[in-house]
N, C-alpha and C positions, 0 to 999 in steps of 0.2 A: 543300503548302499548309498542312497541319496544323502542321508545324514552324514556319512563318512566323507563324501565328496564336498559337501557344504562346509563341514568343520575344517577340513584340510584347506579349503579355499580361504576361510576366515583366518586361519593361522598364517597362511601365506601372505595375506594382505597385512596382517599385524606385523609380521617380521620385516616385510618390505618397508612399511611405514616407519618402523622404529629405526631403520638405518638412517633415514633422513631426519627423524624427529629428535634423535639423541643430542643434537647440538643446541636445541632450543632450551630456553630457561624453563625450569620446572616450577609448578605452583607449590604452595605450602601443603604439607601432608601428601607428598607425591605418591608414596607407596599405598596409602589408603585409597586415594583417588584412582590409582592404577588398578588396584584390586577390584574396585567397584566398576571401573570401565571395562575390565576384562570380563567380569561377570555379566554385564549388560550386553557386551558384544557376543559372548557365547550364547546367551539367551536369545538374542536376535537371530543369530545364525541357526540355532536349533529350531526356533519357532517358524522361521521362514522356509524350512526344508521339508515340510510335511505335505502340502496339497500338490502331489505330483500330477493328478488328473487334470489340472487346469492348463496344462500344455507348456509350450516353450516360451510363450510371452510371459507367463508367470515366473518361469525360471529366470528369464532375463531381468525382470523387474526385481525379483527377490535378491539377485546378485548385486544389483545396483543399490538396493536398500541396505545390504550388508556393508557396502562401501560407505554409504551415508552414516550408518551407525558407527563405523570406525572413526570417521572424521569428527563427528559430534563428540564422541567419547574422548578422543585424544585432545580435542579443543578444551575439554574440561580438565584435562590433566596437565597440559603445558601452558605456560604463561606467554603466549605469543598471539599476535593478531590472527583472526580467523583465516585470512588469505594465506598466511605462512603455513599454518597447519594443513589447510586444504591442499596447497601445492606439495607439501611434503608427503601427504598421504597418497595423492594421485601419482606422484613420482614413485612411491613404493609399489603401487599397483602396476605401473608400467614395467 
């Protein structure tokens, strides 16, 4: 169940971020970079969902690390300053 919740959270963050990121200029080989970024984000969400016995603090930290993974991967996909990508991704989370 934890894995399903984490993956749905990851998908929700990605969809929210893409609403704001779509207007930014894309880097060369956009679709290859996007596929690699989605694979990395999926792997991060999957790997961070396992240690349930560590408690709520781990859950909070792992959710924040998922957001960090999305921001870093989207920064590698879009050709924009880091602060623009960061604000678009945080706006998507909100």
